[in-house]
C-alpha positions as CSV (number, residue, x, y, z in Angstrom):
1,M,-2.4,-15.0,-25.4
2,R,0.1,-16.0,-28.2
3,L,3.3,-13.9,-28.0
4,V,6.8,-13.7,-29.3
5,V,9.0,-13.3,-26.3
6,D,12.2,-11.2,-26.1
7,A,15.4,-12.8,-24.8
8,N,15.6,-10.3,-21.9
9,I,12.2,-11.6,-20.6
10,L,13.6,-15.2,-20.5
11,F,16.9,-13.9,-19.0
12,A,14.8,-12.2,-16.2
13,A,12.9,-15.5,-15.6
14,L,16.1,-17.3,-15.2
15,V,17.6,-14.8,-12.8
16,R,14.6,-14.5,-10.5
17,D,11.6,-16.6,-9.5
18,G,9.0,-13.9,-9.7
19,L,6.2,-12.4,-11.8
20,T,8.0,-12.9,-15.1
21,R,8.5,-16.5,-14.5
22,Q,4.9,-17.0,-13.6
23,L,3.7,-15.2,-16.7
24,L,5.9,-17.5,-18.9
25,F,3.6,-20.4,-18.1
26,E,0.3,-18.5,-18.9
27,H,0.9,-17.7,-22.6
28,E,1.7,-19.5,-25.8
29,L,5.2,-18.3,-26.5
30,L,7.4,-18.2,-29.6
31,A,10.9,-17.0,-30.1
32,P,13.3,-16.7,-33.1
33,T,16.0,-19.3,-33.2
34,L,18.4,-16.3,-32.8
35,M,17.6,-16.3,-29.1
36,L,19.5,-19.5,-28.6
37,R,22.7,-17.8,-29.9
38,E,22.0,-14.9,-27.5
39,F,22.0,-17.3,-24.6
40,R,25.3,-18.8,-25.6
41,K,26.8,-15.3,-26.1
42,H,25.7,-14.1,-22.6
43,R,26.2,-17.4,-20.8
44,A,28.9,-16.0,-18.4
45,V,26.6,-13.1,-17.4
46,L,23.7,-15.5,-16.8
47,E,25.9,-17.8,-14.7
48,R,27.1,-14.9,-12.6
49,K,23.6,-13.4,-12.1
50,T,21.9,-16.8,-11.3
51,G,24.7,-18.3,-9.3
52,L,24.2,-21.4,-11.4
53,R,27.0,-23.2,-13.3
54,D,27.1,-25.5,-16.3
55,H,24.4,-28.2,-16.2
56,L,22.4,-26.5,-13.5
57,L,21.8,-23.4,-15.6
58,D,21.1,-25.7,-18.6
59,E,18.5,-27.6,-16.5
60,L,16.7,-24.4,-15.3
61,L,16.7,-23.1,-18.9
62,S,15.3,-26.4,-20.2
63,L,12.6,-26.4,-17.4
64,L,11.5,-22.9,-18.4
65,I,11.5,-23.7,-22.1
66,Q,9.7,-27.0,-21.8
67,G,7.3,-25.9,-19.0
68,S,6.2,-22.8,-20.9
69,G,6.0,-24.7,-24.2
70,L,8.3,-22.1,-25.8
71,R,8.8,-22.9,-29.5
72,F,11.7,-21.6,-31.6
73,L,11.0,-20.6,-35.2
74,E,13.0,-19.0,-38.0
75,P,11.3,-15.9,-39.4
76,S,10.8,-15.7,-43.1
77,G,13.2,-13.7,-45.3
78,R,10.3,-11.6,-46.6
79,M,9.3,-10.5,-43.0
80,L,13.0,-10.0,-42.0
81,R,13.3,-7.5,-44.8
82,E,10.1,-5.8,-43.8
83,A,11.1,-5.7,-40.1
84,E,14.5,-4.2,-41.0
85,R,12.6,-1.1,-42.3
86,F,10.9,-0.2,-39.0
87,S,13.0,-1.9,-36.3
88,P,14.5,0.6,-33.9
89,D,17.4,-1.7,-33.3
90,K,19.1,-4.2,-35.6
91,G,19.1,-6.8,-32.8
92,D,15.3,-6.8,-32.7
93,V,14.6,-7.5,-36.4
94,D,14.2,-11.3,-35.9
95,Y,11.7,-10.8,-33.1
96,L,9.6,-8.3,-35.0
97,A,9.8,-10.4,-38.2
98,L,8.5,-13.4,-36.3
99,C,5.6,-11.3,-34.9
100,L,4.7,-10.4,-38.5
101,D,5.0,-14.0,-39.7
102,E,2.9,-15.4,-36.9
103,G,0.4,-12.5,-36.5
104,C,1.1,-12.0,-32.8
105,D,2.3,-9.4,-30.4
106,L,5.7,-9.1,-28.7
107,W,6.5,-9.4,-25.0
108,S,9.4,-7.1,-24.2
109,N,10.4,-4.4,-21.7
110,D,12.6,-2.7,-24.2
111,K,11.4,0.9,-24.5
112,P,12.8,1.6,-28.0
113,L,10.6,-1.2,-29.4
114,R,7.5,0.8,-28.3
115,G,8.5,3.6,-30.7
116,Q,7.6,1.5,-33.7
117,A,3.9,1.2,-34.7
118,R,3.8,-2.1,-36.7
119,V,3.8,-4.6,-33.8
120,R,2.1,-4.3,-30.4
121,V,4.6,-4.6,-27.6
122,W,3.5,-5.8,-24.1
123,S,5.6,-5.1,-21.0
124,T,5.6,-7.5,-18.1
125,E,3.5,-5.1,-16.1
126,E,0.9,-4.8,-18.9
127,L,0.6,-8.6,-19.2
128,F,0.1,-8.8,-15.4
129,G,-2.6,-6.1,-15.6
130,S,-4.3,-8.0,-18.4
131,R,-4.2,-11.1,-16.3
132,Q,-5.8,-9.3,-13.4
133,N,-8.5,-7.9,-15.6
134,R,-9.3,-11.4,-17.0
135,R,-9.9,-12.7,-13.5
136,R,-12.5,-10.1,-12.7
């Protein structure tokens, strides 16, 4: 499945080797370039939660990005303006705009995002359930 991935999903995969990390490698993932700024902004928190410092955190992040094939794209201005109209949070506009640009769904556990009706939002649990159904 082709999905735009929310920063918190990648944060979760960095912090813990679990279901989220597994699912990263099973989907074609996209993210707005804004996500890279979010990682820089929250670096101290990520270092504390992972217990990794400097180059080790960078290495793990690189492995997750490269291994999952995550591509960073800039959403179009037209879709940014459109997403501003229905986004429940200003910080989610780039993610929703990229979904509109690329014609794909969003992977996020952010409950307010579910309140909008323009972009389908998948939680980690829903993706896992979808994976289980595909195997049957």
